[in-house]
N, C-alpha and C positions, 0 to 999 in steps of 0.2 A: 477572670471569668474563664472557665474551662470549656474548650470547644468540644462539641459532640463527635468531631471527626477524629479518626485514629491517625496515628502518624503515618508518613508516606511508607508505602510497602517496598520490599525489595522487588527486583524485576522478575525473578524466577525464570522460567522457560519461556522464551518468546519465539513464536513461529513466524518466520518472515518469508512471504512468497516474493520471488524474484530477487532473492538474497545473494545471488552470485555476481551482480553487476549494479552499477548506477546507484540510485537512492537505496535500493534494498541492500546492497553490499555495505553502504555507509551505515545503515541502521544496525547491521550485524556488528560492525566494528564498534558502534557506540554502545550497544547492549553489552558486548564482551567487556569493553573498557569500564562499564559502569558495575560490573560484577554479576550481570545477568548471564543466561545461558541461551545463546541464539541457536536456532534450528531452521534449516532451509528447505524450501520446496522450490525447485527450478529445473530447467533443462540442462544446466551446466554446473559443474563442480564449483563450490564456493572458494573464495581466495585462500581461506584457511581450511586445509583439508581435515582439520580436527573437528570442524563444526558438523554436527550431525545434519545429514543431507538425504533427501529423497528425490529421485527424478519424477517429474510429472508434467504433462502437457495440460496447462490450465484451460485450454480450449475445450477440453473433454471434461465435463463436470463429474463423471463417475470416476475418472482418474484423479481429478483433484481431491475429491472426497476420500478416496482410497489412500491417497498420499498422506493425508492428515493421520489416518489410522496407523500407517506404517511408521510415520514419525513419532507418534505417541509410543509405540513399541521400543523405539530406539532412544528417544530423549525424554520420555515421561509426558504426562499431560501438560498441556499449555497453560501458562498464566496470562498470556496475551498473544494476540495475533495482529501482525502488520501486513497489509496486503499491497506490497509495493510492485508486484508484477505488472507490467503493461506493455503494449505494442501499439502499432499505428499502421495505416495504409493511406498515404496521402494522394490527393488527386480529386478531380471532379467526380461526382456520383456515377456518371455515365462511363468514366474511364477506369474505375477501380473494379476489378473482377469481383462478382458476388461473393466468391468463396473467400477472398481476401478481406473484403468488407465485413463479412459476418464473423471472421476469425477475430477481428479486433474487438467486436462486441462480446464474443464468447470469452476471450481471455480477461478483458478488462472488467466486465461486469458479471457474467455468469461464473467465471472462475473465482471472483471475489466472493460472491454469494455462496458458492459450493464450499470453499475452504471455511468460511465463518460458520455455515450451517453444520459442517462436520465436527468443528471444534466446539460448538456451542454447549453441548452437555458438560464438557470439562470446564468451560469458562464460567458457566452458571455455578457449578459446584465450588469453584476456586475464587469466586468473585473477581473474575478476570477483566481483561480490557481488550477492546478492538480498536485499532486504528486503520481506517481505510484511506487509500490514497486516490484522490480525484485529480483535478487539475483546474487551473484557472479557465481552461476551455471546457470545463463542466459548468461554468457560470457565464461564460461569454462565448457565443458561437462565432466562428469564422468560416469562410468558404474553403473548399477543398479539404475539409476535415470533418465530413458528415459522420464517418464511422467513429472517429475519436470523440467527437463532441457527443454523439448519441451515447456512447459507452460511459463517458465521464459525467454527463448529465445524469445518466442512470445510477452511477455510484453515488452521486449527491442525494438523489431521492431515496435510494436504498438505505444509505446510512442514516439519513434524518428519520426515516420510518423505523429503522432498527433501534435508534436511540429512544424513540418514544416507546416501542415495544418492550425493551429490556430495562427500562428505567428502574433503578433499584436493584438490579440483578447483575448486569454487566455494564461496565462503563464503555461508552462508544465515542470516538473522536473522529471527525471528518478533517483530513489534511488536504489542503488545496495549494499545491506548490505551483509556482511559475517555472519558467525554463531553467534547467540546471546543466552544469557542465559535466555531461555524461556521454556515453556512446549511443544514446537513444536516437540521436540524429543521423548516425552513420548509415550509409546505404541509401539515403534519400536522394531524389533529384535535387540539384543545386538550389533550385527556387525555394525548396522546402527546408532548407538548412539554415540555422542562424548565421548571420554574417560574422566576419572576423572581429568586428568590434562589438558584437552583441553583448549585452550585460546579462550574464547568467550567474545563478547562485551556485555555490560550492555545495555538493550534496551532503558533505559532512556537516555544514551548518544547518541544512534542513533536517538531518537526522537528529541533531540536538533538540529540535523542537518536538520530535516524536518522543524522545525521552522525557521531556517535560510533561507530556500528556500521560506517558506510562507511569510516572512517579508521583502523580497526585495521590493524596490520602484518599481512602475509600470515602465516597459520599461527595467528593468534589470531582467534577469532570471538566476538562477542556472539550467543549462540544465541537467547535470548529476553529480551524487554524488556516489562515491564508498567509503563506510564506513565499515572498517574492523579492526579486531584485528591486532596488529603488527605481530603476528605470524599466521595469517589466512592461512591455507594450500591450500585453493582453489583460492587464488589470490596472485600474478599475475599468 
């Protein structure tokens, strides 16, 4: 019996926000290794200076949208977008300055929406894919993380609504990672850092799951992925 699905596509051009460190950098490496063309939006230069790169502060939605346009000029229209950029401001609600609290939501949620919105005309034309990066703390709330949980719960809702809205036009995947061995925890007060024996995933392993979603044949979508260490304390 012949499947109505086409064969898996090539990766093409994949825009990665936050592609200069952590999970984003791992996705850039994975895309390049698989024959795709990664392109990065970030505040810092990517590890590989040959990767097309545009500087943007994703807390500013106008800057985030403009960055997509500049990257299209440099790297061509995107076949996929992976929104790996993220930030945090730990502490009790009354102890986190409002500007810091709101920046977390602007980067993690508004920045995600701005980049996807700007890339959408290209993605529709090219039957592209979107992978948004939420967190296990977008499904389970903990104290002293109100900004992060608010932003990541928002990414979950945004992505599920986007998948419904774009069904049959753009493939949409929600990635829900647990803790990873990255510099994301650097600079935090000690009580908000993983302990020396914490079980954390290798970001390269998580990036491999992003490739799985990106390489599905058209008409088949990995809608949601929870990827965590077997000892992840925030899931289930």
